[in-house]
N, C-alpha and C positions, 0 to 999 in steps of 0.2 A: 464854587469850584471845590471838588474833593481833593484832599491832601494826600491820600494814600497813592503812592506811585510804585511800590515794590510788592512782589508776591509775598503775602503774609499769611501765616498759619494762625488761626484763632482756635484754641482748644476750648472745649465746652466749659472746663473749669475756669477759663479766663473771664467768663461772663458772670457778673455778680448775681447772687440768688436773692429773690424776695421770698421770705419764709412765711410771713403772715401779712394780712391786710385788714384794715379796720373799715367796716361798713356800718354806718348808722350807729357808731359807738360800740360796736361789738367786734372783737378780734376773731378772725377766722384763719385756720391753718391751711396753707397752700401746698405744703411739701417744699418743693423747689420750683420757682418760676424764674427763668433766665431770659429776660427780654433782650433781643438782639440790639436794640437801640441804647442799651445801657453799657455797651462795650465800645470803647473809643474807636478801635479800628473798624468794627462793623458800622458804627455810626458814620465814620468818614467814607466808608466804601459804598454803603447803600445810597441810592440817589435821593435827592431832596423830594422828588415827586414819587417816591416809592409808594405803591398802592397796596402792598401786602405787608402785614405786620407778623413777625415771627418770634416765638419764644419757646425755649425748652421747658418741659414740664416733667417733674420727677416726683414719684411717690415710692417710698420703701414698701416692702411687703407688709400688709396690714394697715398702712397709713391710709387715711381717707380724706379726700376733698369733698366736703359735703355738697349735696345737690344745690344748685344755684342756677340763675339765669343771667344772660347777657343781652344787651340791647342790639347786638350785632351778630351776624352769622359767624360761626366758628367751625373750623375743621381741626380735629385732633388726629394726627398720624402716629400710630404706635410704631416706635423704632426699635426698642429693645425691651425684652421681658413681656409682661402681660398685666392686665388689669380687669377688674369687674366694673362695668358701668352701672351707675345708679340713677335714680330719677325716672324720667319717662320711659327709658329703655334700660332693661337690666339684662346684660349679656357679658360674655367673656370676650376680651380683646387680646390679640397677640400681635407680634411684630408683622407689619405689613397691612394691618387693618386700619380703616379710617372711620371715625365717628363724625357725622355731619350734623351740626346742631343749628337749626334755624333760630332767629332771635326770639327771645321770650320763652324758650323751651327749657324745661328742667333737666339738668344733667349733673353728674358727679362721677367720681372714680374712687376705687379702692385698689391699692397695689396688691398684685397677686403674688403668691408664693412661687419660687423661693426668694426672688430678688426685686420684686416690684417692677417698675417700668420707667423708661425714658420715652417721652412722646414729644412731638412737635406741634405746638398750637399755632394755627394760622388764622388771621382775620383779613378779609378782603375789603378794600375801600375803607379802611379803618385804621385808627391808631391801635396800639397794643392795649389789651384789656387792663393791664396794670402798669401801663407806661407812666401814667400820672398817679403817684401814690395818694395824692390828696383827693382824687376823684376816680376810684376804681369802677370799672364798668361791670360790676357783678352785684347781684342781689341774692342774699342768702336767706331770704325770708319767703319761701314758697307759699306759706299760708296766706301772705298778702295777695296772692294771685287768685286763689281758689276758695278762700274761706268765706263764710257768711258773716259779714260785719254786723256788729251789734247796733242797736238803736233803730230808729224809724227807717222806712224805705228811703226817704230823702237823705238821711245821714249815710246810709249805705251807698247810695249813688255818689254822694260827694266824696266819700272815702275812696271809692274805686277811681273816681276821677283824678284824685291826687296822684295815684300811682300812674295812671295814663299820662298825665301832664308831666310828671317827672321824667318818664321815658321820652316823651316827645321833645322835651327841652334838650335832649342829647342827640337829636336826629341828625343824620349825616348832612342833610341839606344845609344846616347852619354852619358847617365847616366852610362852605363856599364864602360866607361873609366873615366869619370869625378869623379865618386865616388869610383874609384879604384877597381871596382868589377872584372875587367879583370885581376887583380893580382892573382886571383884564377886560377891555371894552367888548371883545367878542363874547366872552363868557357872560358879561353883564347883559348884553343885548339878547342873547339866547335865553338867559334866565327870565328876563321880562317877557319874552315871547311865550315861553311855556307857562309862566305865571298868569298870563292873560287868559289862557284856556280855563284855568281854575277860577279866575275872577269872573269870567263870563258865566260859568255854570253856577257859581255862588249867587250871582244876580238872579238867574233863572230859578234857583231854589227859593230865594226870598219871595219872588213874585208868585211862584207856584204855591207856596205856603199860604200866602194871602188869598189867592183865588180859590183855594180848597178849604178855607176855614169853615168849620162846622159849629163850633161852640162859641157863643157870644162872650163867654167868660175869658176867652183868649184874644179877643179882638183888639183891646188896647195895646197889649204887648206886641202882637203880630204887626199891627199897622204902624206903631211907633218904630219898630225895628225896620220895616220896609222903608218908611220915610227917611230914616237916617242913613240907609244903605243905597237908596235909589241912585243909579247913574254912576256909581263909583268905578265900575268897570270901564265905562265909556271915558271917564276922566283919565283913567290910567292909560288907555290907548291913545287918546287925543293929545296927550302931553308928550308923545314920542314921534320922532321923525323917521326912525329906523325900524318901525314895527314890521314884522313879517309873520304872517299867519302860520301856525303850527298845527298839523294834524298828526297825532300819534294815537294809535288804537288803544293802548293801555291807559294813557292819560285821559283820553276822551271817555272811555268806558268808566273808569274810576270816578271821574268828576261828575259824569251824568247820573251816576248812582244816587247821588244826594238829591238831585232833582226828582228822580223817579220815586223816591221815598215819600215825597210830599203828597202823592196820590194814593198811598196805601196806609200810612201811619195814622194813629189817632192824634188829636191835637196835643195831648200831653207827651206822647212819644216824639212829636216834632220839636217840642221844647227841649227835650233831652238831646236830640240830634243837633239842633241848630245852636243852642246856647251852651250846653255842657261839652259838646264835642267841637263843632266848627268854630264857634267864637272863642272858646277856651284855647284852642290850638292857635288861633290868630294872635292872641296875646303874646305867645312865645315867638311866633313867626315874625311879627313886626319888631319885637324886641331885638332879635338877632339881625334881621335884614335891614331895618331902617338905617343904621349907621353906614352901611355899604352903599346906600342910595342917596346919601346926603347931598352929593354934588350932581345928582341926576335930574333930568327934567321931570321925573316922576316923584320927586321928593314930597310934593304936596299930598299925594295919595298916601304915602307911608307915614307922614307926620300926622295926618288926620286919623288914620286907623290906630296909631299908637295911643290915641286918646280915647277913641270910641269903644274899642273892643272890651276894655275892662268893664265898662258900664253895661254892655250887652251880655257879658257873662253874668254879672250881678243880677240883671233882669231875670234871667232864667233861674238862677239859684233861689232868688226870693220867691218866685212863683211856685217852684217845686216844693219849697219848704212849707208852704201853706196849703198845698193841694191835697185833696183826698185821693189817695192812690189805691186802686183796686187790684190791678194786675202788675205787681212789681217785677215779675220775671220778664215781661215784655219790655219794660224800661231797661233792665239790665242787658237784655239782648240787643236792643237798638244802640245802646251805649257801646257795647262790645264791638258790634259790627261797624259802627260809625268810626270809632278810632282806628280799626283795622283798615278801613277804606281810606281814611284821611292820611294814614301813614303811607299807603300805596300812592296816593296822589303826590305827596311831597317827595317820595322816593323817586318817582318817575321824573319829576321836574329836575331833581338833582342829577339823575343819570343823563337825561337829555342835554342838560346844560354842559356837562362835561364831554360826553361822547359826540353829540351832534355838532358841537362847536369846534371839533377837531383839536381839542386841547388835552386829549388823554395822556399825552406825554408830559405836559407841563402842569397839569392840575391834578391834585389829589383830593379825595373825599375821605373824611375821617370817621364818618358814622354810617351805620347800617341803613339801607333803604327802608325797610318796613318792619315795624315792631309787631310781633304776633299779638293777636287779641287775647284777652283773658279768657280762661275756660269758663 
């Protein structure tokens, strides 16, 4: 229950400013960031299920917010003054302009003469970018996205995967569990219905991989993986009494993409897609989701995978570390596309869980649907 009962004027100066933020041990200048949730009256006034995060952003003339990326969509509305955008788009902004920034895209600002600017930063289905000082949702190391990592091809693949996994660990889907939103029985049921779509396609991917195996050197790993995964989608469905089939074109298309790749990729490319992307993502998925399903009839499925997936990731890493790699670019490409598609699958599950279960008023999602792939 909100405590604010009287008409209240909140001046911009009443909202405390964040001036700098530390990311990976490095302090970065922000100018002024005034998160609405840091002001008591605004905090009381905004609904608990608020799905939009808002913050004032201020840079003096000549001050610069270095190019950076966020794991969520952001809109910056220019309210007063002007700025020069930096990063992927370099252009002048003036009052009334809006900069739309998809997740993972490089952007920054420099305050224009004579007075810099005040802008409003908005995120949708998200917490504020700097709402949690200990975990800012900003990466000020653009070279980590596009640079050629040193070392062998395997080491480069693993280094890139660390970045992808760190992003995925903050995916908005996990807010459903971490903020106990899946305690709602309607939301929990809808989540499991949607997750079943992905689980069924995962099973088809594993079966298709085995049936299209070309190189004997991959047989032990491929068949061991198949044997350990076989039938888990049926177990998930059979343990439920309230299952309802879901057909959503976006979820269906994104999930089936993984199956289709088994008919066109090389066996080594399949290792990257299956083990470095799908299984690696599963480690984080089950870490976040398992506690929310502890009292569910499906808990056996989630407990099993919280143990198996680490080994399945290691299986792929070990194989790639000892493989002779001829076409490194093809491996980077499938890794890149795989994570992008995986993010899309999980984003759609999150959206459908919220909206299709008619809980849009009472449920909020704190993270962005899809993380852009690396360039």
